[in-house]
C-alpha positions in Angstrom: 10.6 -2.4 3.6 7.9 -3.7 6.4 6.7 -7.3 7.0 3.1 -7.9 7.1 1.4 -9.8 10.0 -2.2 -10.1 11.6 -2.0 -7.3 14.5 -5.8 -6.8 15.8 -7.3 -3.8 17.0 -6.6 -2.5 20.5 -9.6 -1.7 22.2 -10.5 2.4 22.2 -9.7 4.4 25.1 -12.4 6.4 26.4 -12.5 10.3 25.8 -11.8 12.3 28.9 -11.7 16.2 29.5 -9.4 18.0 28.2 -8.6 20.6 31.2 -5.7 20.4 33.1 -5.8 18.2 36.1 -5.7 19.6 39.9 -2.9 18.7 41.8 -4.4 17.9 45.0 -1.7 16.1 46.8 0.1 18.2 49.2 3.6 17.0 48.1 2.7 17.4 44.7 1.1 21.1 45.4 4.8 21.8 46.7 6.4 20.3 43.7 4.0 22.4 41.4 4.7 25.5 43.6 8.6 25.0 43.2 9.1 23.9 39.6 5.6 24.7 37.7 2.8 22.0 36.6 5.1 21.4 33.8 7.3 18.9 35.7 4.4 17.0 37.2 3.3 16.4 33.2 6.6 14.3 32.7 7.3 10.6 33.2 10.6 10.3 31.5 12.7 12.4 29.6 13.7 10.7 26.5 16.2 13.4 25.4 16.6 15.9 22.2 13.3 17.5 23.3 10.9 14.5 23.7 9.5 13.1 26.7 7.1 10.3 27.9 4.1 12.1 29.5 2.6 10.8 33.0 -0.7 8.6 32.4 -2.8 11.3 33.8 -1.5 13.8 31.2 -1.3 11.4 28.0 -5.2 10.8 29.3 -5.8 14.7 29.5 -4.8 14.7 25.6 -7.3 12.5 24.8 -8.5 12.8 21.1 -12.0 13.5 20.5 -12.5 10.1 18.5 -10.1 7.0 17.9 -9.0 5.6 14.9 -12.1 3.7 13.3 -11.0 3.9 9.4 -8.2 4.0 7.2 -8.8 7.7 6.4 -8.2 8.3 10.5 -4.7 6.9 9.8 -3.7 9.5 7.2 -4.9 12.6 8.8 -3.0 12.0 12.1 0.1 11.2 9.7 -0.4 14.7 8.2 -0.7 16.2 11.6 2.3 14.9 12.6 4.3 16.4 9.6 2.7 19.3 10.3 3.6 19.7 13.8 7.2 18.7 12.7 7.3 21.8 10.9 7.3 20.1 7.2 7.0 22.2 4.2 6.1 19.4 1.7 4.6 16.4 2.4 4.9 13.0 -0.4 2.3 10.3 0.0 2.4 7.1 -1.7 -0.1 4.9 -1.5 -1.5 1.4 -3.3 -3.6 -1.9 -2.5 -3.5 -5.3 -3.2 -6.4 -7.6 -2.3 -7.3 -6.3 1.1 -3.8 -4.5 1.8 -3.4 -0.9 1.4 0.1 0.2 1.6 0.7 4.0 2.7 4.1 5.5 2.5 4.4 9.0 3.8 7.8 10.9 3.5 8.2 14.7 4.5 11.0 17.3 4.8 9.9 18.0 8.6 12.6 17.9 11.5 12.8 14.3 12.0 13.2 11.8 14.3 16.6 11.0 16.2 17.9 7.7 15.6 17.9 6.5 19.4 13.8 7.3 19.5 12.5 6.1 16.2 11.0 2.9 18.1 9.9 4.8 21.3 7.7 6.9 19.5 5.3 4.3 18.7 4.6 3.9 22.5 2.2 5.1 24.4 2.8 8.8 26.1 5.5 9.6 23.7 5.6 13.4 22.2 7.5 16.4 21.5 4.6 18.3 22.2 5.7 19.0 26.2 3.7 22.2 26.7 2.3 23.1 22.8 -1.0 20.8 23.0 -2.7 21.2 19.6 -6.5 21.6 18.5 -7.7 21.9 15.0 -10.7 20.8 13.1 -9.8 17.0 13.6 -9.5 16.9 17.1 -6.8 17.3 20.0 -3.4 16.5 19.0 0.0 16.0 21.1 -1.3 13.7 24.0 1.5 11.0 22.5 -0.9 8.5 21.5 -1.3 9.1 18.1 1.4 6.8 16.4 0.5 4.4 19.3 -2.9 4.1 18.0 -1.8 3.8 14.7 0.3 0.9 15.4 -2.1 -1.0 17.4 -4.5 -0.6 14.3 -2.3 -1.7 11.3 -0.7 -4.8 10.4 2.7 -2.8 10.4 4.4 0.4 10.5 7.8 1.2 10.8 10.0 4.2 10.3 12.0 3.2 7.0 14.4 6.6 6.9 14.6 9.8 9.7 17.3 11.7 11.9 17.1 15.2 13.1 17.2 17.6 10.4 16.6 14.9 7.8 12.7 14.6 7.7 11.0 11.3 8.0 9.9 8.2 5.6 7.3 6.2 7.5 5.4 3.0 5.9 2.6 1.2 7.0 0.4 -1.4 5.8 -3.4 -1.5 6.3 -5.7 -4.5 6.4 -9.1 -3.2 5.2 -11.0 -6.1 6.3 -10.2 -5.3 9.9 -9.9 -1.2 9.5 -12.2 -0.7 7.1 -11.9 2.1 4.3 -14.3 3.9 2.0 -15.4 1.7 -0.7 -14.6 4.6 -3.2 -11.0 5.6 -3.3 -10.4 7.0 -6.7 -12.6 10.0 -6.6 -11.2 13.5 -5.7 -13.9 15.8 -3.8 -15.7 18.7 -5.8 -14.1 21.8 -4.8 -15.7 25.4 -4.9 -14.5 28.7 -3.9 -16.2 31.1 -1.3 -16.6 34.8 -1.4 -13.2 35.5 -0.2 -11.3 33.3 -2.4 -10.8 30.2 -0.1 -11.2 26.8 -1.9 -13.6 24.3 0.4 -14.6 20.7 -0.5 -18.3 20.4 -1.1 -18.7 17.2 -1.9 -17.6 13.4 -2.6 -16.7 10.6 -0.6 -14.8 10.9 2.7 -12.0 9.0 1.1 -8.2 9.2 1.3 -8.1 12.0 -1.1 -10.9 14.0 0.5 -8.9 13.9 4.1 -5.9 14.8 1.8 -7.6 17.6 -0.1 -9.1 18.8 3.1 -5.9 19.0 4.4 -4.0 20.9 1.8 -6.8 23.2 1.5 -6.8 24.4 5.2 -3.0 24.5 5.5 -1.8 26.0 1.9 1.6 26.7 2.8 2.2 22.7 3.0 2.7 21.1 -0.6 1.1 17.5 -0.3 1.4 15.3 -3.1 -0.3 11.7 -3.5 0.1 9.0 -5.9 2.1 5.5 -6.9 5.2 4.7 -5.3 6.9 5.8 -9.1 5.1 8.7 -9.1 6.1 9.9 -6.0 10.1 8.8 -6.4 9.6 11.0 -10.0 8.3 13.8 -7.8 10.9 13.5 -5.0 13.4 13.7 -7.9 12.5 16.7 -9.8 11.9 18.5 -6.1 15.3 17.8 -5.3 16.9 19.0 -8.5 14.5 22.1 -8.3 16.3 22.9 -4.8 19.7 22.1 -5.9 19.1 24.7 -8.7 17.7 27.2 -6.5 20.8 26.7 -4.4 22.8 27.2 -6.9 21.0 30.3 -7.9 21.1 32.2 -4.6 25.1 31.6 -4.8 25.1 28.7 -2.2 28.0 25.9 -2.2 27.3 22.6 -4.2 28.5 20.2 -1.3 26.8 17.0 -3.1 25.5 16.7 -6.5 23.9 13.6 -8.7 27.3 13.0 -10.4 29.2 12.1 -7.0 26.6 10.7 -4.7 27.5 8.1 -2.5 26.7 4.5 -3.3 25.2 4.5 0.2 23.1 8.0 0.2 22.0 7.4 3.8 25.6 7.6 5.6 25.3 11.4 4.7 22.8 14.3 6.8 21.3 15.2 3.5 17.3 15.5 4.4 16.1 12.2 3.0 13.6 13.9 0.4 16.5 15.1 -1.5 18.4 12.3 -1.9 16.7 10.7 -4.8 18.0 13.6 -7.2 21.7 12.8 -6.0 21.4 9.2 -7.3 23.7 9.1 -10.2 22.0 6.4 -12.0 19.0 3.7 -12.1 20.4 1.1 -9.7 21.1 4.1 -7.3 17.8 5.6 -7.6 16.1 2.2 -7.0 18.4 1.4 -3.9 17.5 5.1 -2.3 13.8 4.5 -3.2 13.8 1.0 -1.1 15.5 3.2 1.9 12.5 5.6 1.8 9.9 2.8 1.9 8.9 3.2 -1.6 8.7 -0.4 -3.6 9.5 0.2 -7.2 10.6 -2.2 -9.8 14.2 -1.5 -11.3 12.7 -0.8 -14.9 10.5 1.9 -13.2 13.6 3.2 -11.9 15.2 3.8 -15.3 12.1 5.2 -16.7 12.4 7.8 -13.9 16.0 8.0 -14.2 15.3 9.1 -17.8 12.6 11.4 -17.5 9.8 9.2 -18.7 7.4 9.7 -15.5 6.0 13.0 -14.9 6.2 14.1 -11.4 3.2 14.9 -9.6 1.3 18.7 -9.2 0.6 19.2 -5.5 -2.6 18.9 -4.3 -4.1 22.5 -3.7 -2.9 23.5 -7.1 -4.5 20.6 -8.9 -7.7 21.0 -7.1 -7.6 24.8 -7.8 -7.4 24.2 -11.7 -10.8 22.2 -11.2 -12.4 24.8 -10.0 -15.0 26.2 -12.7 -14.7 29.8 -13.8 -18.1 30.5 -13.7 -20.0 28.4 -12.0 -24.1 28.9 -11.7 -25.2 26.0 -9.2 -27.5 26.7 -6.7 -25.8 27.5 -3.4 -27.3 25.0 -0.9 -26.0 27.0 2.4 -28.6 30.1 1.4 -31.8 29.9 1.1 -34.3 32.2 -1.6 -35.0 35.1 1.5 -31.1 35.8 1.7 -30.6 33.5 5.0 -26.8 32.0 4.6 -24.7 29.8 6.6 -21.2 29.9 6.4 -19.4 27.6 4.3 -17.1 26.2 6.6 -19.8 25.9 9.3 -21.9 24.1 7.2 -18.9 21.5 6.7 -18.3 21.0 10.0 -21.8 20.4 10.8 -21.6 17.8 8.2 -18.6 16.3 9.9 -20.6 16.5 13.3 -23.1 14.4 11.5 -21.2 12.1 10.0 -19.1 11.3 13.3 -22.5 10.7 15.1 -23.2 8.1 12.4 -20.5 6.1 13.5 -22.6 5.2 16.4 -25.3 3.3 14.2 -22.9 2.1 11.9 -21.1 -0.1 14.5 -24.5 -1.1 15.8 -26.3 -2.1 13.1 -23.4 -3.0 10.5 -23.9 -0.5 7.9 -21.5 2.4 6.4 -22.0 5.4 4.9 -21.7 4.9 1.1 -21.3 9.2 0.7 -21.2 12.3 2.7 -24.0 13.9 4.2 -25.8 16.1 2.0 -26.7 19.1 3.9 -29.4 21.8 2.4 -30.7 24.9 3.8 -34.7 25.7 2.8 -37.4 27.8 4.0 -37.7 27.1 7.2 -35.6 23.8 7.6 -32.5 22.1 7.5 -32.1 19.1 5.4 -29.5 16.2 5.9 -29.7 13.1 3.8 -26.9 10.2 4.5 -27.1 7.4 2.0 -25.5 4.1 3.5 -24.9 0.7 2.6 -24.9 -2.8 4.7 -21.5 -4.7 5.5 -23.2 -8.1 4.7 
């Protein structure tokens, strides 16, 4: 569990070019010829595949935009889980007054015990040779978790370990790091001609970002709900995994009836531990270790199967798509000109990022996503906003 404080945001880092820095010093040229430029990127080898990049290399990996909203944080955490090889990501979130709590649990490779504090320091990354660039920008410069730590009240790894996945909890003060006003609406989703689902409307809230990520990476299973719902989902997931192992003839080394009173002492992946809790008391203890704050009463309800597990986001969104939609396609005009849905979506996101410059200067906030429509010989953009005072 994390302790809340009043940490202020750090100044945004300046964007830099993404091309590899040219070595001009004769001595460094000689070293690069002998060992390759990869050697020059590292300030410190931390072990277990983790390194601390030197300042120049970290700046080279500067992201295209800094964290300005709570929604930016969820994307960075999802990208971290994706890059850690996770196949399942469980997100619990709640808000009380101006404080939003988020817990992200995944089944990725995890973080070794000795590095769990270091990863919040600048330039620490496991991606020495694998800088990634996706629709959200560059990832792998060793600054994402550091930037998050500078923008939230508290952030901590609740549970992790090599091969055990990671449970991370954080608290955001939305008066200093704003979020969209509407955090309860799911985006509207449509299917393109290739059968792929895309978000086409709705506020750019946490749910919209999670939905876009889930649809972009269909092999990932994302779940989002309250701490109680996520714990019920983890329990169901663990039992399904245990049943699958038994069906496949694998040995049952751990079972719900012989689970340790302190499950964190074994090497079981953390997301499977709730299924091994022998009773409600152990289930509540396990939840606390994963950064899920639930009451004893809720633990008993989950143990008695009174709380239904969640459906993964992509499956839930697919079920919402109308079977016979006859709506007007705003990505095409009446003379046959058509703009690819993904290109139109990326254009809309670019417009919204450009709007951030105005929003900071004039204290206004976009109240909905930009609406882009293609007409006879024009591309129309509408962006509704509201004043912050």
